[in-house]
NUMIVEX-720925 format. One record per residue (C-alpha): residue number from 1; x, y, z; residue in one letter. Coordinates in steps of 0.001 Angstrom, whole numbers. Layout:
BEGIN
     n        c1        c2        c3   res
   NUM         X         Y         Z     a
...
This chain:
BEGIN
     n        c1        c2        c3   res
     1     -4566      4610     34431     x
     2     -5450      1538     32506     x
     3     -7087      -203     35417     x
     4     -9711      2931     35062     x
     5    -12883      2242     33290     x
     6    -13726      2255     29586     x
     7    -16466      5003     30013     x
     8    -13330      7585     30963     x
     9    -11481      6484     26802     x
    10    -14688      5803     24745     x
    11    -16222      7578     22114     x
    12    -19950      8505     21894     x
    13    -19851      9957     18630     x
    14    -21129      6813     16828     x
    15    -21243      6483     13176     x
    16    -24134      4433     12249     x
    17    -26056      2764      9303     x
    18    -29480       911      8966     x
    19    -29542     -2481      8095     x
    20    -30724     -2259      4976     x
    21    -28318       -76      3786     x
    22    -26247     -1001       463     x
    23    -22883     -2570      1430     x
    24    -21396       605      -877     x
    25    -23403      2953       572     x
    26    -21753      2188      4328     x
    27    -18353      1665      2920     x
    28    -18521      5212      1445     x
    29    -20232      6657      4425     x
    30    -16796      5116      6389     x
    31    -14207      6512      3880     x
    32    -16144      9897      4613     x
    33    -16156      9908      8016     x
    34    -12614      8412      8025     x
    35    -13938      5878     10107     x
    36    -12379      2100     10047     x
    37    -15642       699     11914     x
    38    -19534      1408     11374     x
    39    -22588        14     13724     x
    40    -25304     -1353     11896     x
    41    -28577      -382     13509     x
    42    -32152     -2166     12822     x
    43    -34965       424     14318     x
    44    -31943      2499     16059     x
    45    -31229      -923     18106     x
    46    -27220     -1920     17379     x
    47    -27791     -5364     15646     x
    48    -23928     -5648     13877     x
    49    -20757     -3704     13345     x
    50    -19211     -3793      9566     x
    51    -15198     -3109     10057     x
    52    -11980     -2847      7176     x
    53    -11994     -6406      8168     x
    54    -15444     -7616      6823     x
    55    -14710     -5496      3589     x
    56    -11534     -7400      2904     x
    57    -12935    -11038      3851     x
    58    -16598    -10650      2926     x
    59    -16654     -8166       268     x
    60    -14028     -7799     -1578     x
    61    -12715    -11351     -1344     x
    62    -16106    -12433     -2840     x
    63    -18388    -12213     -5879     x
    64    -20891    -10297     -3774     x
    65    -22627     -6948     -5500     x
    66    -21619     -4319     -3030     x
    67    -24070     -1964     -5095     x
    68    -27360     -4309     -4157     x
    69    -26546     -6007     -1288     x
    70    -27608     -5010      2261     x
    71    -24621     -4629      4755     x
    72    -26941     -6817      6869     x
    73    -25404    -10025      4691     x
    74    -21755     -8775      5247     x
    75    -21679     -7395      8627     x
    76    -20317     -8875     12020     x
    77    -23373    -10116     14314     x
    78    -24005    -10253     17397     x
    79    -22575     -7118     18559     x
    80    -19671     -7486     21151     x
    81    -20303     -5028     23982     x
    82    -18890     -4510     27789     x
    83    -20254     -2507     30531     x
    84    -19578       852     31283     x
    85    -17679       319     34358     x
    86    -15130     -2417     32741     x
    87    -11541     -1933     33219     x
    88     -9445      -733     30372     x
    89     -7596     -3460     30649     x
    90     -9771     -5883     30711     x
    91    -11654     -4392     27603     x
    92     -8053     -4970     25948     x
    93     -7690     -8282     26908     x
    94    -11014     -9208     25634     x
    95    -10352     -7597     22284     x
    96     -6791     -9295     22038     x
    97     -8416    -12719     23166     x
    98    -11433    -12364     20605     x
    99     -8828    -10905     17746     x
   100    -11071     -7588     17124     x
   101    -10523     -3852     17742     x
   102    -13562     -2470     18709     x
   103    -15928     -2930     21543     x
   104    -19366     -1268     21922     x
   105    -19883        37     25420     x
   106    -23408      -338     27372     x
   107    -24607      2039     30083     x
   108    -26290      1028     33139     x
   109    -29675       936     31603     x
   110    -28700     -1212     28937     x
   111    -28192      1167     26071     x
   112    -25397      1596     23574     x
   113    -23625      4713     24957     x
   114    -20288      4345     23093     x
   115    -17380      2566     21736     x
   116    -13848      1834     23116     x
   117    -11299       815     20236     x
   118     -7503      -615     20751     x
   119     -6164      2502     19007     x
   120     -7309      4762     21765     x
   121     -5936      2382     24390     x
   122     -2470      2820     22526     x
   123     -2846      6030     22682     x
   124     -3356      6115     26494     x
   125      -145      3605     26847     x
   126      1600      5908     25135     x
   127       706      8965     27584     x
   128      1329      7110     30400     x
   129      4663      5561     29432     x
   130      6075      9252     28853     x
   131      8953     10010     30898     x
   132      9451      6259     32274     x
   133     12777      4594     31693     x
   134     12701      1755     29613     x
   135     15243      -804     27722     x
   136     12631     -3025     26110     x
   137     13046     -2874     21870     x
   138     11490     -4225     19049     x
   139     13897     -7418     18892     x
   140     12566     -8314     22500     x
   141      9310     -8928     20787     x
   142      8122    -11884     18772     x
   143      7168    -10549     15314     x
   144      4825    -12327     12417     x
   145      7007    -13595      9110     x
   146      6762    -11053      6216     x
   147      4418    -12054      3464     x
   148      6119     -9944       457     x
   149      4336     -9427     -3037     x
   150      5743     -8304     -5802     x
   151      4802     -4744     -7282     x
   152      3185     -6262    -10636     x
   153       635     -8651     -8763     x
   154     -2629     -7938     -9533     x
   155     -5529     -6281     -6520     x
   156     -6967     -9427     -6962     x
   157     -4442    -12149     -6602     x
   158     -3362    -10083     -3735     x
   159     -6683     -9922     -1756     x
   160     -6954    -13581     -2256     x
   161     -3720    -14283      -767     x
   162     -4481    -11841      2261     x
   163     -7456    -14034      2649     x
   164     -6247    -17507      2503     x
   165     -3901    -16802      4658     x
   166     -5419    -14653      7500     x
   167     -3179    -11519      6503     x
   168     -4214     -8008      7832     x
   169     -1134     -6467      5142     x
   170      1444     -7598      2713     x
   171      4729     -5738      1983     x
   172      4809     -4708     -1635     x
   173      8694     -5291     -3047     x
   174     10159     -4652     -6657     x
   175     13295     -6909     -7312     x
   176     13897     -7933     -3399     x
   177     13586     -4334     -2246     x
   178     10181     -3409        79     x
   179      8383      -647     -1425     x
   180      5499      -471       527     x
   181      2410     -1716      2192     x
   182      -841     -2593      1473     x
   183     -3003     -3277      4475     x
   184     -7075     -3671      5161     x
   185     -7346       -31      5487     x
   186     -6228       654      1656     x
   187     -8776     -1918       820     x
   188    -11587       190      2022     x
   189    -10355      3202       794     x
   190     -8473      2788     -2192     x
   191    -10041      -676     -3974     x
   192    -13500      -981     -2712     x
   193    -15050      2324     -3381     x
   194    -13342      2725     -6209     x
   195    -14071      1278    -10038     x
   196    -10765     -1022    -10554     x
   197    -10222     -3575    -12422     x
   198     -8809     -5864     -9915     x
   199     -8099     -8681    -12022     x
   200     -5597     -6135    -14007     x
   201     -4396     -3387    -11894     x
   202     -1198     -3914    -10129     x
   203      -961     -3811     -6392     x
   204      1739      -924     -7071     x
   205     -1396      1489     -8066     x
   206     -2952      1463     -4595     x
   207      -183       417     -2172     x
   208       641      2888       801     x
   209      4446      3993       179     x
   210      6808      5005       985     x
   211      7234      2246      3661     x
   212      7309      3100      7048     x
   213      9416       479      9010     x
   214     11903       871     12453     x
   215     14751     -1109     13120     x
   216     14701     -3705     15792     x
   217     16984     -1685     18184     x
   218     13996       395     18644     x
   219     12279      1351     22261     x
   220      9094       173     22561     x
   221      7617      3456     24010     x
   222      8991      4957     20336     x
   223      7573      2473     18286     x
   224      4223      2879     20162     x
   225      4597      6466     19742     x
   226      5087      6233     16245     x
   227      2358      4135     15568     x
   228      -371      6212     17186     x
   229       799      9341     15358     x
   230       833      7941     12002     x
   231     -2207      5877     13054     x
   232      -731      2427     12185     x
   233     -1654      -919     12962     x
   234      1490     -2809     11708     x
   235      4892     -2208     11949     x
   236      7738     -3681     10013     x
   237     10960     -4712     11530     x
   238     14474     -3526      9566     x
   239     17334     -5459     10336     x
   240     19147     -3139      7561     x
   241     17306      -358      5331     x
   242     16612     -2490      3167     x
   243     16176     -5675      4719     x
   244     12987     -6431      6749     x
   245     12908     -8896      9830     x
   246      9434     -9350     10223     x
   247      5860     -7621     10941     x
   248      4524     -6725     14319     x
   249       712     -5676     14864     x
   250      -685     -3380     17274     x
   251     -2080     -5810     19872     x
   252      1336     -7837     20170     x
   253      3436     -4467     20772     x
   254       703     -3199     23143     x
   255      1609     -5824     25762     x
   256      4979     -4642     25873     x
   257      4386     -1099     26965     x
   258      5687       433     29978     x
   259      1734      1371     30999     x
   260      1450     -2447     32172     x
   261      3818     -2402     34346     x
   262      3274       834     36393     x
   263       107        62     37975     x
   264       -84     -2680     40599     x
   265     -3909     -3648     39354     x
   266     -3138     -3720     35830     x
   267       158     -5778     36331     x
   268     -2235     -8188     38165     x
   269     -4911     -8257     35652     x
   270     -2546     -8426     32621     x
   271      -528    -11671     33943     x
   272     -3857    -13228     34606     x
   273     -4432    -12332     30931     x
   274     -1164    -13789     30080     x
   275     -1226    -16959     31262     x
   276     -4676    -17489     29539     x
   277     -3231    -16635     26282     x
   278      -447    -19193     26769     x
   279     -2948    -21995     25973     x
   280     -4721    -19895     22876     x
   281     -3455    -19624     19281     x
   282     -1793    -16449     18900     x
   283     -3233    -13387     18229     x
   284     -3591    -13057     14067     x
   285     -2769     -9315     13307     x
   286     -5770     -7372     12338     x
């Protein structure tokens, strides 16, 4: 249940890198290990975290030399952590409010013993929601406006647009029809660690295609399951096969999971969080 402790769903296999490691070497490790984050340590003590979002905002979108600069210069610090007895729903609320996707987990003696991700919470929500009748669809969820670029747009121009507007993904189109999507993950795997001329290469060469999108009539549970199965963080919502009405991020749709309604403690906890969020800025997908 989402009222259980984060220690029950955390990952203990922590991918780490020393603080003096070059940015490029860290990014290569992330690609090799197929992870979206890496813990940065100083004398084995976690001092920061480096994520796909940092790759977009602090590396590819700047003039920094990733082959020479150390990861210390671009990591997110200090580390964000919760105690191992923290309820899962409370950890999710903290991630939602803080606009990040990972939290380190501290053991009873203060040592970092694991990490919990929003994707793991998504998986739990899918598991808990199986077999439960639901009626809510994508049309019930507010979506972000679609930001689209032509498939001939350069990689550099696309990255600049994403950073200027705080986007984690853009739709790539040709003649007004959506072809694919370009995300933070593509930035890491297909741009930052490759020898590309970003000012000349077109975004169509590094986008993810074909585009995976779901009709607005799709049940929330089915969307959650598909996002987990495909490891998708941003789901385009369709009006018609060639017309998109918006983009929905994992944190947004998770709020509508049936798992938040099947346990009294979870309902109460999330209700309190939702009330507090009413006065905050809306979550930026990422």
